[in-house]
C-alpha positions as CSV (number, residue, x, y, z in Angstrom):
1,M,-16.4,17.6,10.3
2,V,-14.5,15.0,12.4
3,N,-17.5,12.6,12.5
4,V,-18.1,12.9,8.8
5,W,-14.5,12.3,7.8
6,C,-13.9,9.6,10.3
7,A,-17.0,7.6,9.6
8,Q,-16.3,4.1,8.3
9,R,-16.7,4.0,4.5
10,P,-18.6,1.2,2.7
11,T,-15.3,0.1,1.0
12,E,-13.3,0.0,4.2
13,T,-12.7,-2.9,6.6
14,N,-12.6,-2.2,10.4
15,N,-8.8,-2.3,10.2
16,S,-8.5,0.0,7.2
17,C,-10.7,2.6,8.9
18,R,-8.7,2.3,12.1
19,T,-5.5,3.1,10.3
20,R,-7.0,6.0,8.5
21,I,-8.5,7.8,11.5
22,Y,-6.1,6.9,14.2
23,V,-4.0,10.0,13.8
24,I,-7.2,12.2,14.0
25,A,-8.3,10.4,17.2
26,N,-4.9,10.8,18.8
27,F,-4.7,14.4,17.9
28,I,-8.1,15.2,19.4
29,N,-7.1,13.3,22.6
30,Y,-4.0,15.4,22.7
31,L,-6.0,18.6,22.5
32,R,-8.6,17.4,25.0
33,D,-5.9,16.5,27.5
34,R,-4.6,20.1,27.3
35,K,-8.1,21.6,27.5
36,I,-7.7,23.1,24.1
37,T,-10.9,21.6,22.6
38,D,-14.1,20.0,23.8
39,V,-14.5,18.1,20.5
40,V,-15.3,14.5,21.1
41,G,-13.0,12.1,19.3
42,P,-14.3,9.6,16.7
43,I,-15.6,6.1,17.4
44,I,-12.8,3.7,16.4
45,P,-14.1,0.4,14.9
46,K,-13.2,-2.7,16.7
47,M,-9.9,-4.4,15.5
48,E,-10.4,-7.5,13.3
49,H,-7.6,-9.9,14.1
50,R,-6.1,-11.4,11.0
51,T,-5.0,-15.0,10.7
52,Y,-3.7,-14.9,7.2
53,V,0.0,-15.9,6.9
54,P,1.6,-15.2,3.5
55,H,3.4,-18.0,1.7
56,A,7.1,-18.2,2.5
57,F,8.8,-18.6,-0.9
58,T,11.8,-20.9,-1.2
59,N,14.7,-20.3,-3.6
60,L,13.7,-23.3,-5.6
61,E,10.1,-22.0,-6.0
62,M,11.3,-18.7,-7.2
63,E,13.7,-20.3,-9.7
64,N,10.9,-22.5,-11.0
65,F,8.6,-19.5,-11.3
66,F,10.9,-17.3,-13.1
67,R,12.0,-20.2,-15.4
68,A,8.4,-20.5,-16.4
69,C,8.2,-16.8,-17.0
70,D,11.1,-16.9,-19.3
71,S,9.8,-19.9,-21.2
72,L,6.7,-18.4,-22.6
73,P,6.1,-19.7,-26.2
74,S,7.1,-17.2,-28.9
75,T,4.3,-18.6,-31.2
76,P,1.7,-17.7,-32.3
77,R,3.4,-14.4,-33.2
78,S,0.3,-12.3,-32.6
79,P,0.8,-8.8,-31.0
80,V,-0.9,-10.1,-27.8
81,A,1.4,-13.1,-27.5
82,R,4.5,-11.1,-28.2
83,T,3.5,-8.4,-25.7
84,R,2.9,-11.1,-23.0
85,M,6.2,-12.7,-23.8
86,I,8.0,-9.4,-23.2
87,V,6.0,-8.1,-20.3
88,V,5.5,-11.1,-18.0
89,P,9.2,-11.8,-17.0
90,V,9.9,-8.2,-16.3
91,F,6.6,-7.4,-14.5
92,F,7.0,-10.1,-12.0
93,R,10.7,-9.5,-11.4
94,L,9.8,-6.0,-10.6
95,L,7.3,-7.1,-8.0
96,Y,10.0,-9.5,-6.6
97,S,12.8,-7.0,-6.5
98,S,11.0,-3.8,-5.3
99,G,8.2,-4.9,-3.1
100,I,5.7,-2.6,-4.8
101,R,2.0,-3.5,-4.8
102,T,0.6,-5.2,-7.9
103,N,-1.7,-2.3,-8.7
104,E,1.3,0.1,-8.4
105,A,3.1,-1.8,-11.0
106,R,0.1,-2.2,-13.2
107,M,-0.6,1.5,-13.3
108,L,2.9,2.7,-13.8
109,R,3.0,5.3,-16.6
110,V,6.0,5.6,-18.9
111,D,6.9,8.9,-17.3
112,D,6.7,7.4,-13.8
113,V,9.8,5.1,-14.6
114,K,13.0,7.2,-14.5
115,L,15.3,5.0,-16.4
116,D,18.1,7.7,-16.2
117,Q,17.9,7.9,-12.4
118,G,16.7,4.4,-11.5
119,V,13.6,5.7,-9.6
120,L,9.9,4.7,-9.7
121,N,7.4,7.5,-9.1
122,I,4.5,5.6,-7.5
123,R,1.4,7.8,-8.0
124,H,-1.3,5.1,-7.7
125,S,-0.8,3.6,-4.3
126,K,-3.0,2.4,-1.5
127,G,-4.7,5.7,-0.6
128,P,-3.4,9.1,-1.5
129,F,0.2,8.2,-0.7
130,Q,2.7,9.0,-3.4
131,H,6.2,7.7,-2.9
132,Y,9.4,6.8,-4.7
133,V,11.3,3.5,-5.0
134,M,14.9,3.1,-5.9
135,L,15.7,0.3,-8.3
136,H,18.4,-2.3,-7.9
137,D,21.1,-1.9,-10.7
138,T,20.2,-5.3,-12.1
139,M,16.5,-4.5,-12.2
140,L,17.3,-1.0,-13.8
141,D,19.3,-2.7,-16.5
142,L,16.5,-5.2,-17.2
143,L,13.9,-2.3,-17.4
144,R,16.1,-0.4,-19.8
145,R,16.3,-3.4,-22.2
146,Y,12.6,-4.2,-21.7
147,N,11.8,-0.5,-22.6
148,V,13.6,-0.8,-25.9
149,A,11.9,-4.1,-26.8
150,I,8.3,-3.0,-25.9
151,H,8.8,0.2,-27.7
152,V,8.9,-1.7,-31.0
153,L,5.5,-3.1,-30.3
154,H,3.9,-0.2,-28.6
155,P,5.7,3.0,-29.7
156,K,3.1,5.3,-28.3
157,R,2.2,3.6,-25.1
158,E,1.0,5.5,-22.1
159,Y,1.7,2.7,-19.5
160,F,5.0,1.2,-18.8
161,F,3.5,-2.3,-18.9
162,P,0.8,-2.0,-21.6
163,A,-2.2,-4.2,-22.2
164,H,-3.0,-5.2,-25.7
165,N,-5.6,-2.5,-26.0
166,G,-3.3,0.3,-24.9
167,S,-4.6,0.5,-21.3
168,Y,-3.0,-0.6,-18.1
169,L,-2.9,-4.3,-17.2
170,T,-5.9,-5.6,-15.2
171,N,-5.8,-7.4,-11.9
172,R,-7.3,-10.3,-13.6
173,W,-4.3,-10.4,-16.0
174,V,-1.9,-10.5,-13.0
175,V,-3.9,-13.3,-11.3
176,Y,-4.2,-15.4,-14.4
177,N,-0.5,-15.2,-15.5
178,F,0.9,-15.7,-12.0
179,R,-1.2,-18.8,-11.3
180,K,-0.5,-20.3,-14.8
181,L,3.2,-19.9,-14.5
182,W,3.5,-20.6,-10.7
183,Y,1.7,-23.9,-10.9
184,K,3.7,-25.0,-13.9
185,H,6.4,-26.3,-11.5
186,N,5.2,-25.5,-8.0
187,T,2.4,-27.0,-5.9
188,A,2.1,-24.7,-2.8
189,Y,-0.6,-22.1,-2.9
190,A,0.8,-18.6,-3.5
191,T,-0.3,-15.2,-4.9
192,A,1.4,-12.4,-6.8
193,Y,0.8,-10.0,-3.9
194,E,2.9,-12.2,-1.7
195,L,6.0,-11.3,-3.6
196,R,5.6,-8.0,-1.7
197,H,5.7,-9.9,1.6
198,N,8.7,-11.8,0.5
199,Y,10.5,-8.5,-0.3
200,A,10.0,-7.2,3.2
201,V,11.1,-10.5,4.9
202,E,14.1,-10.9,2.7
203,N,15.3,-7.4,3.6
204,I,14.7,-8.0,7.3
205,N,16.7,-11.2,7.1
206,Q,19.7,-9.3,5.7
207,W,19.8,-7.1,8.8
208,I,20.2,-10.1,11.2
209,G,23.7,-10.4,12.7
210,E,25.0,-7.1,11.3
211,G,24.4,-5.0,14.3
212,F,22.1,-2.9,12.3
213,E,20.7,0.5,13.2
214,F,17.2,-0.8,13.6
215,Y,15.2,2.3,13.5
216,S,16.8,3.9,10.4
217,K,16.5,0.7,8.4
218,L,12.9,0.4,9.5
219,V,12.2,3.9,8.2
220,Y,13.9,3.1,4.9
221,L,11.9,-0.1,4.4
222,S,8.6,1.6,5.4
223,K,9.1,4.5,3.0
224,S,10.1,2.2,0.2
225,M,7.0,0.0,0.6
226,G,4.7,3.1,0.7
227,H,3.4,2.5,4.3
228,S,1.6,5.4,5.8
229,S,3.1,4.6,9.2
230,L,6.0,2.7,10.7
231,E,3.5,0.7,12.7
232,S,2.3,-0.9,9.4
233,T,5.8,-2.2,8.7
234,K,5.9,-3.9,12.0
235,Y,3.7,-6.7,10.7
236,Y,6.5,-8.2,8.6
237,F,8.7,-8.7,11.6
238,S,6.1,-11.3,12.9
239,L,7.0,-13.4,9.7
240,V,10.7,-13.6,10.6
241,P,11.6,-16.5,12.9
242,A,12.9,-15.6,16.3
243,M,12.8,-11.8,15.5
244,A,11.8,-10.9,19.0
245,D,14.9,-12.7,20.5
246,I,17.2,-11.2,17.8
247,L,16.0,-7.7,18.6
248,L,16.4,-8.2,22.3
249,G,20.0,-9.4,21.7
250,L,20.9,-6.6,19.5
251,T,19.3,-3.6,21.2
252,G,18.6,-4.7,24.8
253,R,15.0,-3.8,24.3
254,D,12.0,-5.8,23.0
255,F,10.2,-4.8,19.9
256,D,7.2,-3.0,21.6
257,N,9.7,-0.7,23.3
258,I,11.1,0.3,20.0
259,V,7.9,0.5,17.9
260,P,4.5,1.0,19.3
261,E,1.9,-1.7,19.1
262,V,0.2,-2.2,15.8
263,D,-3.3,-3.3,15.3
264,H,-3.0,-4.9,11.8
265,E,-0.9,-5.0,8.7
266,E,-1.7,-2.3,6.2
267,G,-0.4,-4.2,3.1
């Protein structure tokens, strides 16, 4: 049973498989150390080192991008064009302000967005992990106004951000619209998914110099981003300049003494 479940799947990279089966491997080692089982642990794939570094957005770049989002032409007045004009500015602001994955935003159903409570119920995440995200007050106000506007065009919509055919937005839609609007005023390469990285780094930057309770804030960030483990969140600290020195100064301990080593970033 262990071998079948832990076997690397055709759709998995080595790193994704490692993340999925690591808890099983550790549990079996725990049992074997205590002579409780003679089951042999799974073979863990070799780690693949990642060299990808997300784009570091500047304030000017973000201002340029959202200005482009807000300047979509109102003509022609076709349902598709009107829907795009309403959806685009809100969809990308939600990615920017919440750090949710693009597929999580695309597949939000109307019932998943609790406009009375200011909570997103993320059902379609990376893997089987359902989680909840609290919305900032300004984002909640924008979503409420958006909901009224989009209801006029799609009164019976199933998805919060509907496609013209009533289904959810495709990944192709996200890539096309982000690139078209991003490069209207910016030149550096960037992707919509990197808004998620930006969310994490911006949050971490706010902790610097506040004497923060590191572990509890790390837990909050990890849960909000839908990570399956705290180790996955550690990746983002490598994107913050001098984070190792900052942690040492605030806690008296280096990062690896606070959070165990992580093999890769889960995303």
